[in-house]
N, C-alpha and C positions, 0 to 999 in steps of 0.2 A: 683718434684725435686728428685733428686736421691741421696743417701746418701748409702756410704761404710767405711768398714773400713779394712786395708791394712798393710804391712809393706813395708819400704823403707831403705833398708841396716841395716834389722832387726827390725828399728824402727817404732813405733806404729804410726800410720798416719790415721786420717778421711778426707774423701774427701766428698764435699757436691755439686752437679752439678745445673745448672739451668735448667729448663725446656727448652726444645726447643732441634734442632739437634746438635748446637756447630759449631766448634770449641768455644773456650770462654777463654778470657783472667784470668788468675788465681792471687788469692793471697794466699801467703803463710806465715803461722804465726806458727814460732817453738817455743815452751814453756816449763819452766821446772815448770809451775804450773798448768798439767793435761789438756790435749788439750781436755777432754771432758767438761770444763768449757767455751770453747770456741763454742759450740754449737749453741746455738743462735746467735752469732756473725757469726757462717758459713752462716747459715740460711739467714740473713742479706745481707751479700755478695752476695749469690746466689741470692737474689729476685733483685739484682741489676744489675742482669745480669754476673757475677762472678762466675768462678768454685774456691772453697774454701778449703785448705788444712790445717787444723790443726795437728800439730806432736808434741809428746814427744822426748823432748831431749834425750840424750843418758845416761841410768841409772835411769830415773826419770818416775813414775809412771807405764805404761805398758811398757816402753823401755829398753832392758836387757843393762849391761853395767854396767862401773864403773861412776858415777859422779861427774865428775871434773869439776866444777863451772870455767867459762870464757876459758875454753879450747877446741878445737876440734869442733867448731860450724862452722866452715868455712867449714870443710871439710865435715862435715855431710848435713849442708845445701846444697854444691854443687853438693852432688849425689842426694839429694832429687830434686833439680833444674832442672837437668838432666832428672829425672826420670818424673818429671812433663812435660817437654816439649816433650819427648818420648810418651806421653798420646794422644790416638786419638782425646777426648775431650779437649785436650789444643791449640791453635793457636801460642803458643810460647811465647807470652808475659806474664811477670811474675810481680809482685807487691811483695817485703818482708814488712812484715809489723808486729809489735809488739809493747808493752808495756813494758818499765822496762829492766827485763832480756831479753824479747822477743825483746824488739828494738835493746839489743847488738847482738841477733841472726842476725836480719835484715841487720843491718849496717856491719857487720862482712861478711855476704855473700856479700853485695854490695862491700866491700873494700876490702877483702883478699882472696875471690874466685879466681879459673882461670877464665879467660875472657868468656869462654862459659856458664859458670855458673852463671854469675850474672844476678842480676835482673833486669828490665828496669825503675824501679822507688823504692824509700824507702819510709815507712810510720814509722817512730820512733817517738813514746810517751814517754814522760818521760823517755829518755833513759838511762840505767845505760851502762856507756860507757866500763867500764872494771874495774879489780881489783882494780887497783890503784886510779881511780878516783871517785869509790864508797865509797872506805875506807879514804881518805884523803881530807882537804880543799886544795887548791893551795899553801898556806903557810906550809903546812904539817901537821896540827893540824887534829890528829886521828877523826874519825866520829864513836864513841864508840856506842852509843846506837841503832843506822841504822843499823850498821854492826852487833852488837850481837843480835837482833831481827832477822835479815834475816839468819843468821848461824844456829842459834837456830831452827828456823822454818825449813830450807830448805837445810841447809848443811851436806854433808856426810851422805843423807840419800835418798830412793828412793821415800817418798811421802813427805807430809809436816803436819807442826804442826804448824799453824799460832800462836796459844797461849802460845808457850814453854816459850818463854821470861817471859810474865806474868804471868805463872803461877810460873816460878821460882822466880821472884820479890816477889810474894806475901808471898811464903814460906820465901825469906831471902830479905827483900828491900834493904840491903845494899850488894847485890848480884855484881854490877857492881864497887862496891868501893873497893873491895879485890885486893890484889896485888900478882903476875905480871897479867896485861892483858891478859897474855898468857894462864893463867891457867883458863880461864872460862870455858871451856868443862870440866874440871874436877869438878867445881861448879857446871855445868849442871847437872851432872851425865850422861855425854854421850861422845863417842868418838867424835871429830873432826879434823882429821888429816888435813884438810885443813887451819884450823885457823891459823896456822904461818904463811901461804905463804899471807894471806891477808895483813899482815904488812911487809912481805919483797918485793914488787912489788914497783916500783917506776917511772914506766914508764906510769904516768898520763898524758892524751893530746894524746895519741898515734893514737887512731881513728881520732880524730879530725885533727891531722897532715895527715892521710893518706885522710881522706875526702876534703881537697885540690885539690887531682887529681881526684876526683871522675867525672863520666860523666853520670849519670843520674840523672834526678828530686829527690828531698825531700821534704818531709812535716813533720817539726819536730812541736812537740804538746807537751806544757807543762804548769806547774801553778806557779803563783807566788809563793805560798808556798810550792811549791817542794822542795827538798832539791837537786835536780839535778835541779833546775831553770836555773842555772849560765851555764852548761854544754850543756844546749837544745840551749840556745842562741847563745853560740860560736860555736856549730857545725853548726848551721843555717848561722851565721856571716862567716864561713869559708870553706862553701862547693862550691867544684867547680865546680857543675854540671850544666847542662844549665839552671836551675831554683831550686830556693831553697824559700819553703814557710814555715811562722813561724806561730803558732796560740797559744798565750798564755792569758791564763785567770786568776781569782782569784780563783783557786785550789788547791787543794792540790795533792799527787802522784798518787791518785783514780782518779785524772781529777773531784772531786766533790767539792764542797763550802769547805767542810771539809779540814784543820782546822780553814780555815778563816772565818771572820765574814762581810766581802767585796763584798759577792755576790750575787746578785737579779737575779730577772726575767731574764734580759738581757743577762745573761751570760750563759742561758742554751741554748746552740748550741745543734742543733741534728747533735751530732758528726759523727752516720754512714751514713746518706745522702750526710753529707760534704766529708767526705772521700771518698766515692764512687764516686761523682762528679768531685774530683782532680784526682783520678784513674782513670778514664776513660780520663780526658783532657790530663793528664799526658804521657798514654799509645798513646794517637792520636797525640801528638806531638803539642798540643794546648796551652798550656802555656805560656803564656808571659814570655820572660826571664830574669834573674837576680835573685836578692831577693826581695822579696814582703810579707806579711802577716799583721795579725791584731793582735793587743794587746787591752786586756779590761783594763779599768782604773777603779780598786776595787772602792765600794763605790760608784759608780755612773753607769749610763747606757751607759757611752761612751765607743765606740770602737772605734780606729784609728788606721791608718797604722804604720806597725811593724818598720820603720825608722824615727817616729815620737819622739823627744826626748826634755825635757824642757831646760831651760837655768840654765846657774850657779847662785846659790844662798847659801848663807851663812848667815842664823838666828844667832842671837845672843842668847849666851847660859850665864847662870850663874849658879855657882857651889853650890850645896848645902852640908854643914858640911866639907869645906874644899876639896883637893886635894891631900892628902896623905892617903892612906890604907894599908892593907895588905891582899896579896893574900895567903891565907892558904890552902894548897890542902886537909888537913885533915876536913876542912870546907870550899869547895868551892863553889862560886855563882852558883846559881841553874838555869839552862837552861828550866826547866819546870814552876818555880814559878816567875811572874811577879813583886812580890812585893818586895818592897826594905826596908830591916830590919830598923826598926826607930831607936833604939837605938844599944849599944855595939861599939866595934869596928871595925869602917868602912871597909868592904870587896870589895870596890867600888869605884869609883869617879863617883858620880851623877851631870848630869849639866841637867838644864831645860829651856826651853825659855818661853816667857810670852804668853798668850793665843793669839791664830791667831786672827788678827781683823776681817778678811774674809776668807773663803773656799781657801784650798790651795789643787793644783793638782798635786803630784811628780810623773815623769814619765822619766826614765833615770837614769845614773850612780850615786851612791851614795858614799861617803865616808869620813873618819874622818883623819885629818892630825894633827898630835900632838909631841909634844917634851915631853919623860918622861925619867925616868931611874927607874932602878929595883936592888936591892943591890945583886942578884944571877946571876950565868952566864948565866943562861936560861931564859926566860920570854915568856907567851902567854900574847898577849893582845888581850883579848874579848871585842869587841864595839857592844852593842845591842841598836838600837834605837827602843823608844816605844812610842805610840800617847797616850795621856791621855784625854779622851774624855770630852765633858764639865758633863756628869754624872759621871765620876769619875772613868770609868770604862781603865783599860791598855790593848791595844792591842799592839802586835808586829809587827812592820813595818819592822825590817831589822837585821841581825846579821852578823859580821864578825871577824876574827882571823887571829890576824899575830903574827908569832913566830920569838921572836929576840935572837939572842947571843951576848951579848955586855959586856966588862969588867964590873964587877960589880959597882955601883955607878955612871957610865959615863950617863948623859946625851943623848939619841940620838933623832934624829928627823925620825918619818917613817908615812907611810900610812896603815890605816886599809880600804879594801874594804867593802862596804857593800851591795855590789849588785846591782839591778836595781828596785828600790820600784816603784808600777805604784798603785796610791791610792791617792783618794780625800780625803780630811782631810776638816770637818766640822770647821766654823769657832767657836771660844772657845777652839779647840783643843790645848792643849800644847805638845811640844815634849819633851821627857827626852832623854839622852843620858847617858848610864851608859860603863863605862870604867872598865874592872875587869880582874882578871889573869887566871878565868877558865869560861867555859861553859859547867857543867858537871849535869847529864851524856850524854848528845848530843854529848859531845868531851870529850876524855880522858883527864886526870889532867896532866899537865906539872910537874914534880917531882921537877924543878927548879935547880936540880943539875947538869946538862950536860948529865944526862942518858936516854937513850929510854923511853919515857913515856910507851912502850908497853913490856919493858922488867924489869921495874926500881921495887925496893921493898923497896926503901928509899924515903921519900917525905919532904920537907924542906919548910917552910914558906919564902914568897918572900914580902919585904917592898918596896913600890912602890909611885912615886910621879909624878904628872901629873904636868907640865908648864900652867896654864891659860890661860896665854898671848900668848901663841904658840897652843892652840889646835883649829881646825877650823872644822865646819862640815859641808862638801859642798853637797849640794843637787840639782835635776833638777827638774825645776821648770816650768810649763805651763804659761805663761805669754798672750797667747791669747788661744782662743778656736780654736783646731788643725781640720783638716779636718775630718770629722768622716768618717766611714766605716763599713758595713755590712761584718762579717766574711765570711757568706756563699756565699757571691759574690765576696769577693777579694781573698778568698784561692784559687778557682779553676780559676780564670782569665788569 
């Protein structure tokens, strides 16, 4: 294999070529996380017959310039694609690949670059689609913890400090509780001029909308426990190219078992081999048209086809300690603690099912439909679904948030989406549904005053009441065993 480092439009670029005379198809990874971290990946692609290129995006690590997250990637990517196609070792065929922010780079190259620079296929793993998509839930609720962590580690700097937020929280455990949220850079002790712009962007779904007009194959890879899981599935569902493949396992953002407890030996997919087989098939035009893929059912060895969904089911819930509670942003319901306070003034409505008489397989959309009221003009309604195992262990299944603005005291009916759980629950498991006013620090606190949670400096408590007769948890349940599949056969077919 041949390896060399060069610059393209001034950007530091590593190239790894396979043995042999070539020319070769090429895989391009553009990353803000240090191209040198991809050297093993480049070797893997080269061993499978691809020229492999990794590049530091502008303003990061060895690439000069100003780092502007989510800006300018289509232009820089286009210049790099043209450069690749002009090399003697390139056969002109190009796969844009990446995970997280690097997936954004791959997608924006495919969807926003001039036609002559666009890749022939896109591999997007746990895609961070854009500023607005990463910063907010579809309801508008702000994803505080992940954005604070990312900007503290990577924002407005040429290198990374992955432990920056953890170190700051160790010094000040209430760091994220200080107001306003916009003052976070000052509390971190460093300049973050791009931080306010994170919260000004409202163009959520822009890349997904552009994906409707895509003309190349897509492989979207995600994890059930990844905070971008819903975006990954929606990208696959709406992709307009000749073929779209989805691979979803019981993984987190790193495509590993963390933070879930439902991954097993059957979920250890050889991603390098799988990616290469899909890429060869995509570039050769051998993929079956349309949408397909493989989805794992956590807690079991089952992989099934991506279009498999369960039938609607509404388990019977009974309330604990009543259905009235106070959502106090000074003492918000914690996103990191699955324990429910046993006494004191209730901070959430808690409902439980009876123990399951037999195993239950959840696969597909879930939601909570409720009728409820708040005595404040603005209110977030956070729904969290938890499995209580027969041993008494609590395991998070799903979370959703709806932001509502209603006249104080008026009942309203609305739905809180809970994503798409994919999980086998053992007999004896109980389901616990919590309805709270906050999910902090994963999400910023609604101040309940009608002010923007990012700029608010004043908080007020909100008295809530849920109508138990009009509350329904709707799950998707497999009634019969679906057709099993092998992801290593399903994805490249």
